[in-house]
N, C-alpha and C positions, 0 to 999 in steps of 0.2 A: 499563735505558734503552732507549727506542725506537730502531729502526734508523734511520740517517741516510744521506744520499747521500755516499759517499766516493770514488766513481769519477769520472773526468773525464767531463763532459758533452760532447755534440756542439757544436762551435763553429758560429757562424752569422755571416753577413755582413749579413743584413737579414731582413725579414719572410718572404721566400720560402724562407729556409733554416731556419725554425723546425721543431722536431721534428714528425713526422706526427701524433702523438697530439693535438696542439693543434687540428688541423683535422679530427679524426675526426667525421664527421657524427652518429654516435650520441651521442658526448660532447656535441657542440654542442646537439643536441636536448634532452639532459638539462639543460644549462645554461639554455636558454630556458624549459624546463618549470618551473623553480623560480620564475619570475616575479619574480626579484630584480634583473635587469638594469634600469638606469635608474629605480630607485626610491629614494626618500628614506630618511633614517635611521629605524631602528626600535629601540625600547628593548631588545628581547630581544637583538639583535645588538650594540648599543652596550654593553650590560652585559657581554657576553662579551669584547668587545674591551678594555674597561676592566680586566677581570680579567687579560687577557693582559699589559697594560702594567704593572699593579701587581704581579703575581706575578713578573715578570722584572725590574722596575725599569727597563724600557726607556722612552724618551720617546715612542715611537710604536708603534702597533699597528693592524693592519688585518684585516678580514675581506673577502675578495675572491671574486668569481666571474669566471672567465676565458673569454672567447669567442675567436673567431679573429682579433680585431683589437685588443682592449684588455683590461686587467685593471681591472674595475670594483670600486671600493671601496664595498661595501655598508655597511661601518662603518669610520671612520677616526678614530683618536685621536692627538692631538699636532700636527695641522696647522691647528687652528682651524676656523672655520665656512667650509665650502666649498659653492659652488653645485653643482647636479647635474652640469653639464658639466665641473666641476673634479675630480670624485671618480673619477678614472681616469687611467691612462697607457697608452701603446701597449704591446701585448702583448710586443714585442721589447725594450721598455725596462724590463720588470718581471722581477724574479727569480721571480715566481710561475709563469712558464711552464716553468721548470725542474722545479718540483714537479709540475706537471701532466704534463710529459713523462715523468717517472720514476714518477709516482704513489708517491712516497716523500718523507719529510721531507727538508728541506735545512737544514743548520746551517753558517753561515759566521761565523767568528770575526774574520777580518780581510779585509774585502771588497776592499780595494785590492790586497792581496797574493795573493788567491785566484784562480788562473787560470780557475776555473770561471765567475766572475762579474765579474772586474775590468774587462772592456770593455763591460759593460751600462751604458747611459747614465744610468740612475737612480742608480747608485753615486755619481757626481760631482754630478749635478743635484740629488739629494735629500740629499746628504751622508751616505750610508750607510756606517757603519763596521763594523757587525756585523748579521747577519740570521738569524732562525730561524723557519722556517715548517713547518706540517704540512698535509697535504691534507685537504680536506673532500669528501664524496662524496654522490652521489644515492642514492636507495633501491636502484637497480639496480647500484650499485657504480661508476658512472662518476665520474671525478674532476672536480670542479667548480671548485675554486679553493683558497684557503688561509686558515688563521689564522696570522698572522705577527707577530712582535715585531721592532722595528727600533731599533738604537742608532746614535748618531752617531759613536761611537768604537769601535775594535776592543775586543773583550771575549770572554771565555769564557762559555759558557752551562752552568750546572751541571745536575746530573741532575734536581733538583727542578723547575727551570724548564722543562727539556725535557719532563718528565712532565706538567707543568701545561698546556703548549701542546698536547700530545697529547690530554689530557682535554678541553680547550676545543674542539679540532677535532671530537672525537666529539660534543660537545654541539651544535655548529653542525650537524653531520650529522644528529643526532637531531631538531633543530628543523625542518630541511628535510624530513626524512622525515615528521614529524608533519603539516606543512602539506600535503604530497602526499597523505597518508592522508585528511586532512579534505577536500581538494579532490575526491579520488576518491569519498569518502563522499557529499559534496554532490551530485556528478554522479549517483551511484547513486540517491540519494534523489529527485532530480529525475526520473530515469528511472522509478523506482518510482511516483512520483506520476502521471506520464503513463500508465504501464501500468495503475495502479489506476483512473484515470478512463476509460481505454479498456475495462478489464474491466467497470466499472460499466455503461458504455453497451452492451457486448455482452451482459452478463448481463440487463440490462433488455430488450434486443431479443429475446433468447431466451425470457425469461419471458413477454413480451407475445405471442410466437408460440404459446405454450401456452394462451393465453386467447382467447376469442372476441373479434374486433375490435369487434363491435357486439352487445350483448345482445339476444336475440330478444324480441319482444313478443307473447305469445299474445293473441288477441282477448279483450277484456273483462278483461284482467289488467294490473295495474301492476307492473312489475318493475324492479329495480336491483341492481347488484353493484359490488364494489370489491375491488381487490387492493392491499395496503399492504406494500411490501417491508420487511424488517427493517433495523435500523440499518446493518448490514454489507452494503449494497446491491450490492457487487461479486460476491456469490455468487448462483448460480442455485438457488433453493429450490424446494420442491415443492407449495405451495398452488395449487390450480386450481379453476375452476368452469366450468360449461357449462349451456346451456339451449337445447333444440332440439325440433323437432316430431318425433313418432314415428308420427303418423297424422293423419287429417283434423281431428280435434278433440282429439288427445292429445299430451302434451308430456312431456319428461323433463328434470328438473333434477338436476344432480350437483355436489357440492362435496367436494373431498378434500385430503388432506395427506400428501405423501410424506416419509418420514423421510430425513434426510441432505440433501446439497446437491451442486451441481456437475452435471457431465454425466450422472452416473449417475441423479441425481434427475430430471433433464430427460427421460431415456429412460423412466423409470417413469411420469412424468406424461404424456408423449405417448402411451405405450401404453395407459394407463388411459383417457384422454379418447377416443381413437379406437376402442378396443375397445368402450366403452360406446355410442358413436355407432353402431357397426355392429350391436350386439346388441339395443339397446333397441327398435327398431321391430318385432322379432319376438316381444316379450314384453310383457305388461302387469304382470309381476311384477318389481319392482326387486331382490328377493332373487335371482331367477334371473339377472338382468343382472350382479349383483355376483359371483355364483357363477362365471359364465363369465369374468369379469375375474380372479377368483382363480386359476382354472385356467390362464388365459393367462399370468399373472405367473409362476406356478410352472413352467410348461412352457418359458417363454423363459429361465428361470434367469438373469435379469439383475439380480436383487436380491442384493446382498452386504451382509448385516447391515442391510438396509433393509426397511421395510414401508410399507403404505399404509392409512390410515384414510379412510373415505369415507361419505357419506350420499347416497342416491339416492332421488328421488321421481318417480313417474310419475303423472300426473293428467290429468283431462279436464274440459271444461266441464260444468256441471250447471245446468239451468234449474229454478227453483223459484218459489214464490209471491212471494218477496222480490226476485226478479231473477236475475241470473246469478251462480252461485257456482262452486266448484271442489271436486271430490272426487278423492281419490287414495290411493296406497299408498306408504309410505316404508320404506326399509330402511337400517339403520346398521351399519357394520362397524368396530368399535373407535373410533367417532367420537362427538364430543359430540352430545347430543340436539338435534333441531330444537326451536325455540321457536315456539309459535303464540299470537299476540296476538289476542284477541277484540276485537270492536268496543267492548265495554264496559271494556277495559283489563285484563281477566284474562289471565294468561299460563299456557299449558299446555305441558308437555313432551311431545314426540312422539319416541318411541324404540322400537327393536326390538332383539332380541338379535343378536349377531354379533361375531365376532372380527376382528382386523386381517387384511388381505388380503396374500397373497404369502408366507405362512409355513406355514399348516396346509392340508392338502388339503381338509378340510371346515371351513369357517369358522363353521358353525352359524348361518347367516343366517336371520333371521325378518323379519316384516313388521308394519307398524302402519298402520291406516287413518286418514285425516284428511279433514276437510271445512272449506273456507273459505267463510264466508258474506260477504255485503257488509260491508265495513269490517274484515274480518279480515286478518291478515298473518302469513306464515310466514317465519321467519328461519333460514337455514342459515349456519353459521360454523365456522371452524377454531379450534383451541385456542390460537392466538396471541392471541385476544381475552381469554379467561379467564385465561391465564397471563401476560399483560402485567404488568410490575411496574416500579416506579421503579428507576433505576440504583443498583446496589450495595444493593438491598433486595429480593432474590429471594423473601423470605418473605411480602411484602405483594403478593398477586396481585389482579388486577381481579376475578376470581371469577365464578361463575355467579349468585350472589345479586345482585351489583351489576348484571350484565348484564340479569337478569330485571326488576329495578326500572327500569332505564333504558328497556327496551323497553315496559314498562307505561306509562311517561310519554309515549310517542310518540303521543299522542291527536291524531287528525286529520292526521297527517303522511303524505305520499305515500311510496312505496317509496324514491325517491332521497333524500328528507329523512331517513328512518329510517337509511339507510346512512350518510349524512353525519353525523348526530348520533352514532351509535355510533363511527364512525371518529374523529371529533374528540375525543370523550370518552376513548376508549382511548388515543389518542396523547398527549393532555394528561396522562393518568394516568402514562404511562411516560416523560414528558418527551421525546416524539418520538424515543425511542431503544429501540424494541422489540427484544427478543432473538430473536423469531421473526416470520416473515411472517404476514400476516392476510388471510383471504379472507371476504367477506360476500356473501350472496345473499338478497334479499327478494322474495317473491311476495305480492302484495297484491290483494285484490278491492276495487275502489273501492266506497264506500258507495252504496246505492241512491239514485237521484235523488228528491228530495222533490217531491210534487205541489203 
């Protein structure tokens, strides 16, 4: 059998003489944190109170929470339908404050003859003959109130009845703990959602800072670019592009993909972009530019199981009989081939040998020459395009063949329209839930004007 209060309790003359535990601010905070004060009946508590009454055969049963001035009856069985303001009595008029004071069960077999309780006003006002109650607790152990059974005549409480009340008190304690856990979890989820939104905004800001705010426009060339973040937009990923002048009539275009994500990827992206900007004006060879970048990455030792794939093109204006065109040299380092769409719709692959950067001291970089005539367009892209796939179907990728066909169909489109068509088509293909971010850069020589 559970332990019960058998010692004499402190006598009191009024509310000011109640035991100190009743007024303990930590306990009172725990009572208020339950959210049960001044609330109406709830099935879960009424069911437990009904069990207390039926298991003991008592005509009344209560589940209470006790603050500094009243014992509030969260559930009351045997007194009929009561309004909210009737579901309570003064704390000094309730036997519950004795349970709270001792944090122990209180078993009374003959209330009128028991000196511990016989001058408490509810004994006569409510006609209490016998009373048995067990404490209920907050998750931190603070005593909140009671589960109690009340009879109108003196009686003995048998061992089974006492054990049932103890079990029901633990059930109420468990329900309160569950509610507190749900409340905390809901608060944490709200905080996480706020943090996630803030992380998305910060990630987007950081990602944007690694891209040119406005894409350069070389004279006589139509250019456009796009960055499409992956579905998990709270991560800073590593796709980047840039286009900048390296001489009076020479330009450098670069597009890369850093493995990994987060601050480490951002460091590699920033280093790559600004190293190329510093070195490209001193060379007309993109292979040399990427070799310098490879050395910088290895020397800095900032890559931890990360690597960089990249395509770099350096080009200049070229006047010919058909008008202004572009001639250049391109180097790829472990990156997808550039695609060159001719004015007649034919698509060619432009690729050179070269390993990923930041891993091997010698990346074996080569070069490939290309020429853009009026109406031709060069597409640089990251593998987020070709590896895009529908959700839960990683085996069905967008693929190079589909991309080549899509580019071939871009007849008469300007650079921005080509980027927009590829972007929309790929996002539709993966249901706007791409697993990787995507970067696109198009260099297009406008068609020669017709006479």
